[in-house]
N, C-alpha and C positions, 0 to 999 in steps of 0.2 A: 594453843600452848606456844609461848615464845621461847626461843632457845638463844639467849644472849651469851657472848663469849666474854670470859674474863680478859682483862687486860685491853679491851677495845672500848670504843664509845657506846657499845650496845647497851650497857647498863644505864648510861646517862640518857639515851634515847628512850629506853624502856620507861624511865622515871618521867621524862617530859611528856610522853605520849599517854601512858596509862595511869600515872599517879597524879602529875600535875595537871593533866588533861589540857595541854596547851592547844590542842586542835579541837577542843569542844566549844565552838562558837556557833551562834545561830546563822542560818542561811535562809534566804527568803523561800527556798523550796528545796526539797531532796534532789541531789544531783542523779543523773542517770548514768554518767560515766566520770570516772576519776583516773587521772594519770599521776603516778608517783615515779618521776624519772630520777634516777639516782637513789633508788629506794634502800640501798645498803642491805640490811638483813631483812627488810620487809615489815618491820614492826608497825610503821605507819600504814601501810597498806592492809595489814590485818586489822588495825583499829577502824579504818574506813570501811572495810568489808563488814565488820560487826555493826558499826554505826549506821551504814547505809546498805542494808541487805539487798535492796532492789537495784543497786548501782553496779555497773560493770567496773571493776577495779583493774587498771593495767599497772603492773609493777615492772620497772625496767632497771637492770643492774648489770653493768659490763664486767665488774671485777669478779673473777672466778670464785674465790672463797666466800664473798658476800652472796654471790648468786646461789651457791650451794645451800647456804643458810636460809636465804629467801625461800627456796624451793621447800625446805623443811618447815619453816614457819607458816608458809602458805598452803601446805599440803591439804588442810581440811577444807580449803575453799575452792570453788570451781574456777 
């Protein structure tokens, strides 16, 4: 479950990632690790965790309010 915040770019990112599927492109093989640096609320990290369940996804976010939402959005994932 994603928790976008009103009045932020979260809804736009949600649309780009999950509706428009801008990151749904073919790769020669499934990645084993993915780094999302500056992940903001973690929506892309959540997408990658679902698309590549065998990969280790590292999400990095330095801004405190974004990090709190990242933790909430990523809480169902290891």
